[in-house]
N, C-alpha and C positions, 0 to 999 in steps of 0.2 A: 715381403719377407721373404728370408734367401730357404732354397731346399737344400739339404744336407746331401753331402757324398752318401751314396746309398750302402754303402761298402761300409760305414761308420759301425763300430763296435758299441751296441749299446748292453751296458752293464745293469742285472736288475737282480740285487740283494734279495734275500727274505726280509719281508717288513715286521721289524721289532713292534713291539709293544709294552707299554711303559709299567704292568702289571700283569703277570699270567693268568688270566679267568676262564671259567668256562662259560663256553659259549654253545648257542643250538645249530649253530653253522658247521660245515664241515668241517672236521679236524676234532671238535670238540671241546678245545679252549685258542683263545688269542692268540698263543705261541705259534701252533700248527696252522690257525687261519693264514697268518704271515706268510708262511712258505705258500701255501694253498693260492694266497692273491698272488704274489709274485710270480709262480709258475703259469698261471691263467694269461699275466699280462705278458709273459714271453711266448706262452701257447699265440697268442693274436699276431704281435709283432713279429715272431719266425714265420708264420704261416701266408701271411702278407706277400712275402718273397722280396719287399723292399727293403730291408734291414737285417742287418747280422748280431740279431739279439744272445745274449749271455744268460742263461736263467740263475736261477737261486741255488740250484743244486750244482752249480761248477764254482761258485763262489762263496769266499768267507760272510760270515754273520755280520751287522753288525751291531752298534749299541743305539740305544733308542736315541742320545743326544746326537750322534751323527746324521739322523735324520736331513735335519735343518744345517748342519755343519760338516758338510759331507769331508771325509779327509784324502780331498784332490791327488797330491802326489802320489797315494798307494794305487789310487786309480788309472792316474798315467803309468805308475809303473806294468799295470797289465792290460796295457794299451786302449784301455777304452776311451772312447771319443765323447759318449754320453752314458750321463747315470739316470737312472731311475732309482727313487729311493720314496718310501712312504713309512707310515706307520698304521697299525690300529689298534684303537684304544676300545672297550666296552662297557657301556654305558650305562648307569642307577636304572635307566628305564626298557634295560636287553637289547638296545640298539646297540648297532655298531659305527665307529664315527672311523673312518678310514682317510687317512691323508697319500695325496701323492705329490711328488716333485721333481722336475725335469732339469737337469744340467748340463752344462756343457765342460767337461770336464777339460779340455784345452786352455777356455778362458776364465776358468773357475768360477763359472757365475749361472744364477737361476735363469733358468728359462722361461720355465712355467708351474704354474701349482694350483693345485683343486682339492677341494675337501669334500667327502658324501658322507649322508648319513641313512645307514640303511638296515632295514632286520638283519636277523642272522639268516633267513633263507635265502634273504637277496644279495649274501655278499657278490656274489659272481657279477653280477649288475658293478657294483665300485670297481672290480678291477676290468671289465671291458671298457668302463669310463676312463680309467685311467690310462688302457691303453691308445681309446680313440684321443685322450686330449696329448700324450708322445704323439701319434701319428698323426693328427693334424697341424702340432706346431711344427714337425721336423718337414712335413711333405706341404703343406700347403691346400692340402684337400681338406672335404669336410668328411666326419666321422662317419661310424658304422659299424664297429664292434657289438655296439651295447641295442643288439636288433633279434630280432626273430625268422626263423624259418617254417614255413608251412609245408609240407608235401604229401604224397599219397604214398605209405608204408604198402609194399606186396608182399605177402606169402600165400603160398598152394602151388598145385600144377599148374600148369601153364594154361591148359584148356578151361581150368576152373579158379582163377586168380582172384583172392579175397584182395579187394584194396580197400584200405581206413586209410581217416585223414587224421597227419600226426603233426604234431610240432615239436619245436627246442631250439636254441638259442645257436645265434650265427654260429658258436664253436661246435655242437652239436650236442651239448650239456643240457640238462636238465629236457630230456627229450619224454613226451608224455602222447599215450593216440587219444583223439576227442571222438571219431567212431568206431562203433565195436564193431562193425563188416559186415553185418546182416545185408546192411544196403552197401551198394559199391560207391564209392566217395570219387571224384575226379577234380582235377584242374582247381584248388584252391586257390583266392587269393583273399590277403591282409586287407582291410577296411583301411583310409589311410589315417584314423588315429588309434590304429591298432585294438582295437577294442573289438573288433568281429571280423569272422571270416566267411566269405561269400563261397559256395562250392556246387557243385553238380551233383547230384545222390540219385541212384536207379534203381528200383525196386519190382522186380515182378515189371520189368521193360516199361515202364514210367519216369520221366526223366521228371525231376523234380531239380530247383532254385533253392537253397536254403542260405539263411545267415544266423549262422553259430556266435552268439554271445560268450565272449570268454569270460567274463567276469562271473557271469551266473551261470554259466554252462546250457542255457535255453536256446533252443533251435526256431526258428521262424521262418516258415514258407512264402517264398517271395514272387513266386511262378511256378505253375505246372505245364509244362509244354505239351501242347496238342498233338507234336511231332517228334521227331529228334533233336534235341536241346543240347546246345554247346556251350562253354568258355566263357563265363560268367567275369565280368572286371568291373572295377570302381569305376566311378566319376573321381577326379581330383578333390570334389568337395565332400565327396563320400553321399552324397544322395541320391544316385541313381546308380542303377549298373546295367551293363550293357551285356547282353547273351545273344546266340544265334539259334533260330528254329528252322528244322523245315516242315514246310508244306506241301503236298504233293509233289515232292521232287524237289521242290524250288525251296533255297535255304537263304535266310536275308537277317542282317540283323534288326536287333531290337533294343531300345531301351524302357527299363521300369524303374520306378521309384523304389528305393532299397528297403523302404516299410511294406512294398506289396502296390498292387493298385494295375490301372492300364497302361499297357505297353504301346509303345509308340512305336513303330515300322521307320527304320532309316535307311533301307534300301533296298531296290528293287529289280532287281537284274535278274533274268533267265539265269539259272546258273546257282552255285557254292558262294554264297558271302557270308565270311566266317572270322571268329575274334574280335577283334578291336580292344585296342587301348588308346586312353587318351593321351593328348600330349599334356604336358605340365601344369599348364594354363589353362587345359582342361576346352581349348576352342577347336582343337582338330581331335579325328580316330584314325589311326590306322588299322588295315584290317587286312584281310587275303582274300583272294577273288578269284574262281576261275572262268568268269567271263570272257579272257582272251585264248580260251581254249586250253589253258593249264594255270594251276594255281601261282598268281603272282601278288605281289604287295601294293596295296590303293592307300590313298589318304581323302579324307573328306573332312568337310568341318562339320562339327558337332551337330548338328541338326540333319545332317546326310548330305548336303546339297556340295557341288563342286566338287564331285568324288573323280581323283587322277590315277592313274597307276603311275607308281614309281622305279618298279623292279625291272632292269631291261639289261640283265646280261646272263643270260642264258640260263639255262635247267627250269626249276619249280624253287617258287619262295612261298616261305610259309610260316606260322609263328610269330608273327612280329610285336617287339613289346617297345613300348618307346622310354628312352632313358629320362631319371629323375629331373637329368639338369637339360634337358630337350635339345640337344645335341646331335643325338645319335637313336636310330633304330637297332635294336639286335633284332635278329631272326633266324629261322632254320633254312639253308640252302640246300636243296636238294639235287646233285645231277653225279650221277652212281653212288657217293656213299651222302651221307646228311652230316651236313657241318655246321656251326655257329658263328656266325657271320655280323658285319654291323657294318651299315652305310647312314649317309647324311639323312635330313626330312628331306630331301628333294630327291632321293635315290642315287646320290654322287660319293664317290671316295668308297667303293665298296671294298672290305676285307676279310679274309677269313679270322678268327679267332682259335679254330679248332681243326683237328684233320684227323679223326677218327672212323672208323664206320658206320656208327648211327649216332651222333648227340643232336639233341632237340630241346627246343621248348624254355629259351632260354627266358631268365629274368635277372633284374637288374640288384645290385646291392643298393641302397638307400643315398650313395654318394655318386652312382652313377658311373663308376671307375673298374668292376668287377663286374663278371655275367656269371650266373648258376645255371646249370643247364641239366638234363640226364640223361646218360649215355649205355646204351646197350650192348650187349657183349657179343660178339658177332657166335661165339662158339655154344654159350651157354643158352645164352637169353636172357640173362640177369642184368638186372636195371642197377644204377645207383647215380647218386648226385655228386659233380665235381663243378669246381669253379674255377674261372680263368681269370687273369687281369686284361685292360686293354691292349697292352702290346703283345699279348696272345702267348704270353711266358707264364709262369709262375702258377700251373695249370695241377689243379690237386684234388683230392677225392673226398669229401665227407662222411665221416663216418656215422653209417644208420645200423641199427639193432637189422632191421631186415632190407629186402630191395627196395628200392625206393623210384619215384618218378615224379614227373610234374612240379616240382619245386618252385615257391612262391615268396620272393623275399620281402621280408614288410619295411616301413620304414624306421628310422631312429625313434628306440623308445622316447616316451616326452620326459 
């Protein structure tokens, strides 16, 4: 599959409808929805930084019949190289059918097409799926727009921060708070099947790891720490959760069934062993430890055997997270300032993706091509979520209603 010239202009006109019908989706009718669908697709492709899309607000509309028979000469005259057209129809059952087509304007040919049937309130998923189809076909990479992000929403004064668990779509839409802020929430992570979020909760000084069921809104206690507890992380099969706990000043990594039960201790070194992120195949765990005298990154087998240090590039290294592709580990490198860096699983080819005052806690996009992290502003101490692609370019801030930290990107939605 050839990759396109990344500067290719992609035209995305409003998606027409066969007849204007009222719908429960944004805009109130299928005609307004067609424009909103195209706007979301434009936003996804623009924010990705790979393409030069032109959105519906800067383009003429098209007739319903043109969706499958584009007026290629008109688009060539506008210097468009690619064309994304589609339609939206309201069904008798209230659901929406959205068609999405990708055309090569120069060749005058169709490259890909997909259709989606969604509930009106899920119309954005159809737009993200369409953007994913375009992105995948043109870049050769796996999709990631139809995914969600969990993070910690922070409000209140510096010395008395209220920290709530919140979730949103990959573009910041459909934002909602999950916890009420009475207990402090930290380090959320989506389960591999998206149905649950594991996170750390502090109330009256007691740390507890909960699993929140997104569908039912119920949460279940997995384990209650006897001492300070950190960083719950799912295994790739969703059956276990790793976490770290300090007992008598010695912090080790444990594994507990996701349904609760007995914990198994995986590390036993003097000092602080924290974190733990599984390799995608579940065979290895990357973690941080100060057993050598400073925070560094180690890899071990999933059962705790064969622990070895992999970071040898000066400074300190923390918060490692394995890429979903298995080929890289992202981490926070601390040497003067805090920067997001990546390396291969044996510790080679280290390079920086960011260069700010305080960037930390990387989390991967589902396709392993973008890293999200949180940035603390030097002057104000305010925190915000940012993302950057693996080239170290295309850095951008995500809009959140309040200060934000500890992002966690979930897999692509099923």
